[in-house]
C-alpha positions as CSV (number, residue, x, y, z in Angstrom):
1,M,0.0,-0.1,0.1
2,Q,1.6,3.3,-1.1
3,L,0.4,6.3,1.2
4,D,0.5,10.0,-0.5
5,L,0.2,12.6,2.4
6,S,-0.2,16.2,1.6
7,G,-1.2,19.4,3.4
8,H,-2.9,22.3,2.1
9,H,-2.5,25.4,4.5
10,V,-0.7,23.0,6.9
11,E,2.7,21.5,7.6
12,I,2.8,17.9,7.8
13,T,4.8,17.0,10.9
14,D,6.4,13.7,11.8
15,S,3.9,13.0,14.4
16,I,0.9,13.5,12.1
17,R,2.5,11.5,9.4
18,E,3.0,8.6,11.8
19,Y,-0.6,8.9,13.5
20,T,-1.9,8.8,9.7
21,T,0.1,5.5,8.7
22,S,-0.6,3.9,11.8
23,K,-4.2,4.5,11.4
24,F,-4.4,3.3,7.9
25,D,-2.8,-0.1,9.0
26,K,-6.3,-0.8,10.2
27,I,-7.9,-0.5,6.7
28,K,-5.0,-2.6,5.6
29,R,-6.0,-5.1,8.1
30,H,-9.4,-5.4,6.9
31,F,-8.9,-5.7,3.0
32,D,-5.3,-6.4,1.8
33,K,-5.8,-5.6,-1.7
34,V,-5.5,-1.7,-1.3
35,I,-3.3,-0.5,-4.1
36,D,-2.9,3.5,-3.3
37,V,-4.0,5.9,-0.8
38,H,-4.2,9.6,-1.3
39,V,-4.6,11.6,1.7
40,V,-5.0,15.6,1.9
41,L,-5.0,17.4,5.3
42,S,-6.1,21.0,5.4
43,V,-7.0,23.9,7.6
44,E,-10.0,26.2,6.7
45,K,-10.2,29.0,9.5
46,L,-10.9,27.0,12.7
47,N,-12.0,23.9,11.0
48,H,-9.3,20.8,10.4
49,K,-10.4,18.7,7.4
50,A,-9.0,15.4,6.3
51,E,-9.9,13.7,3.0
52,A,-8.7,10.5,1.3
53,T,-9.0,8.6,-1.7
54,I,-8.5,4.8,-1.7
55,H,-7.9,2.8,-4.8
56,L,-9.0,-0.7,-4.8
57,N,-9.2,-3.2,-7.4
58,G,-11.3,-1.4,-9.9
59,I,-12.9,1.3,-7.6
60,K,-12.0,4.4,-5.9
61,I,-13.4,5.1,-2.5
62,F,-13.5,8.6,-1.1
63,A,-14.4,10.0,2.2
64,E,-13.9,13.5,3.9
65,D,-14.5,14.9,7.6
66,T,-14.1,18.0,9.4
67,Q,-13.4,18.7,12.8
68,E,-11.9,21.0,15.3
69,N,-8.9,18.8,15.8
70,M,-6.7,17.6,13.0
71,Y,-6.3,14.2,15.0
72,A,-10.2,13.9,15.5
73,A,-10.7,14.4,11.8
74,I,-8.3,11.8,10.9
75,D,-10.0,9.3,13.4
76,A,-13.6,10.2,11.9
77,L,-12.1,9.8,8.3
78,I,-10.7,6.4,9.3
79,V,-14.1,5.3,10.7
80,K,-15.8,6.3,7.4
81,L,-13.2,4.5,5.2
82,D,-13.2,1.6,7.1
83,R,-17.0,1.2,6.8
84,Q,-17.0,1.7,3.1
85,V,-14.1,-0.8,2.8
86,V,-15.8,-3.4,4.8
87,K,-19.0,-3.1,2.8
88,H,-16.9,-3.3,-0.5
89,K,-15.3,-6.5,0.9
90,E,-18.8,-8.0,1.7
91,K,-20.3,-7.1,-1.8
92,S,-17.2,-8.8,-3.6
93,T,-17.2,-12.0,-1.5
94,A,-20.9,-12.5,-1.5
95,H,-21.9,-15.6,-3.4
96,R,-25.8,-15.3,-4.3
């Protein structure tokens, strides 16, 4: 899994980079066929925004979240992405 992390009006520190990569390991545990992840962290006035696009086999999954804290925004983003990835995995493995 290749993780692209970029910031818009925010500097990506080592602690944010380590925190984000550790959180994305949870998604990799649930679905190991993740090809590429692109994460954009931005600050708009008092709101911290985290958005990510995950490339899986044939599809792209996008999620975003806005919170007052960057770490909380990353946590909420991971929850949304994890839910979508698990749903995709269930749909692809369901045999009707």
